C-alpha positions in Angstrom: 0.0 0.0 0.0 1.0 3.6 -0.6 1.9 5.7 2.4 -0.3 8.7 3.1 1.7 11.5 1.5 0.3 15.0 1.5 0.0 16.5 -2.0 -1.5 19.7 -3.5 -4.1 19.5 -6.3 -4.7 21.7 -9.3 -6.9 24.0 -7.1 -4.2 24.5 -4.5 -6.0 22.2 -2.0 -4.0 19.7 0.2 -5.0 16.1 0.1 -3.7 12.6 0.9 -3.8 9.5 -1.3 -6.1 8.1 1.4 -8.8 10.0 -0.4 -8.8 7.1 -2.9 -8.8 4.3 -0.3 -12.1 2.9 -1.6 -11.5 3.6 -5.3 -9.7 2.2 -8.2 -7.0 4.7 -9.1 -5.2 5.1 -12.4 -1.9 7.0 -11.9 0.4 8.6 -14.5 3.7 10.4 -14.0 4.0 13.6 -16.1 5.4 17.1 -16.3 3.7 19.9 -18.3 6.9 20.9 -20.2 7.6 17.4 -21.4 8.9 17.6 -25.0 8.5 13.9 -25.9 5.2 13.1 -27.7 5.4 9.5 -26.7 5.9 10.3 -23.0 3.8 12.7 -21.0 1.5 13.9 -23.7 0.7 10.3 -24.5 0.2 9.4 -20.9 -2.3 12.3 -20.6 -4.0 11.0 -23.7 -4.3 7.5 -22.3 -5.7 8.8 -19.0 -8.2 10.9 -21.0 -9.2 7.9 -23.2 -9.8 5.8 -20.1 -11.7 8.6 -18.4 -14.0 8.9 -21.5 -14.5 5.1 -21.8 -15.3 4.9 -18.0 -17.9 7.7 -18.4 -19.6 5.6 -21.1 -19.6 2.6 -18.8 -21.2 4.7 -16.1 -23.8 6.0 -18.5 -24.7 2.5 -19.7 -24.7 1.2 -16.1 -21.7 -1.1 -16.7 -19.5 0.1 -13.9 -20.4 -2.7 -11.5 -20.9 0.1 -8.8 -17.2 0.7 -8.7 -15.4 4.0 -8.8 -12.4 4.8 -11.0 -10.3 8.0 -10.4 -7.4 9.4 -12.2 -4.3 11.0 -10.8 -1.4 12.7 -12.7 1.7 13.3 -10.6 4.2 15.9 -11.7 8.0 15.4 -11.9 8.5 19.1 -12.0 7.0 20.6 -8.8 9.0 23.9 -9.1 7.3 24.7 -12.4 4.1 22.7 -12.3 2.3 24.9 -9.7 -1.5 24.3 -9.2 -2.5 26.9 -11.8 -0.1 25.4 -14.3 -1.5 21.9 -13.6 -5.0 23.1 -13.9 -4.4 24.5 -17.3 -2.5 21.4 -18.3 -5.3 19.2 -17.2 -7.9 21.3 -19.0 -5.8 21.2 -22.2 -6.0 17.4 -22.0 -9.7 17.2 -21.3 -9.5 16.3 -17.6 -12.8 16.0 -15.8 -11.8 17.3 -12.4 -14.7 15.5 -10.7 -12.7 12.3 -11.4 -9.2 13.5 -12.2 -6.6 15.2 -10.0 -3.3 16.6 -11.1 -0.9 16.9 -8.2 2.3 18.4 -7.0 4.2 18.4 -3.7 7.6 18.9 -2.2 10.4 18.2 -4.8 11.9 15.3 -2.8 8.5 13.6 -2.7 7.6 14.2 -6.4 11.1 13.5 -7.8 12.1 10.5 -5.6 9.7 9.1 -3.1 6.5 8.7 -5.1 8.1 7.6 -8.4 10.3 5.1 -6.6 7.2 3.3 -5.2 6.3 2.5 -8.8 9.9 1.8 -10.0 9.9 5.1 -11.9 13.1 7.1 -12.3 13.2 10.9 -13.0 16.4 12.6 -13.7 16.7 16.4 -14.5 18.8 16.8 -17.7 18.8 20.6 -17.9 16.4 23.4 -17.6 12.8 22.5 -18.4 13.6 18.8 -19.2 13.5 15.7 -17.1 14.4 12.2 -18.5 12.1 9.7 -16.9 10.6 6.2 -17.1 7.1 6.2 -18.6 4.7 4.2 -16.5 1.0 4.1 -15.8 -0.3 2.1 -12.8 -3.8 1.0 -11.7 -4.3 0.6 -8.0 -7.2 -1.3 -6.5 -9.1 -0.2 -3.3 -6.7 -0.2 -0.4 -4.2 1.6 -2.6 -2.6 -1.7 -3.7 -1.1 -2.2 -7.1 -3.3 -4.1 -9.5 -1.4 -3.7 -12.7 1.1 -1.4 -14.3 2.1 -0.7 -17.9 5.4 0.7 -19.3 5.9 3.0 -22.2 2.2 3.9 -22.4 1.3 0.4 -23.6 -2.0 0.6 -21.8 -5.4 0.2 -23.5 -8.4 1.9 -21.9 -10.6 -1.1 -22.5 -8.2 -3.3 -20.5 -8.2 -0.8 -17.6 -12.0 -0.6 -17.4 -12.4 -4.4 -17.7 -9.9 -4.8 -14.8 -12.0 -2.4 -12.7 -15.3 -4.1 -13.3 -14.0 -7.7 -13.1 -14.9 -9.6 -9.9 
């Protein structure tokens, strides 16, 4: 299980991952200035596609009564302030009723949280961070259900995992 770190969301509000204790949670690691199309922008696209597919499942009453939330964690907390994260989320179609973009202290965002998912983030100059690309799905209790490297995740697989018994 994930320890109860304190983070700050896109609205500047503090929260802990315990907020998701009873939910399924899809987590991606990103930073808003990422120049690599197959990294952060694609991670955001995969989260958005899954968000949209999940909304269709809810509308057609195929969610099995379960809740799926989305969380994008920044590697660049000095630049990715709450207003920057909010704009970044909006530009990728985030529904903030289900999706949170979060920042926190640099040590937490660059080391502690990514290391829990075997993700590495290394600054390589101003405005650039070389990092592992990974998306994770946590089940209730904040325990890892599955993860995908290099954005090789399909929204259908995620939603099927959530509704499976």
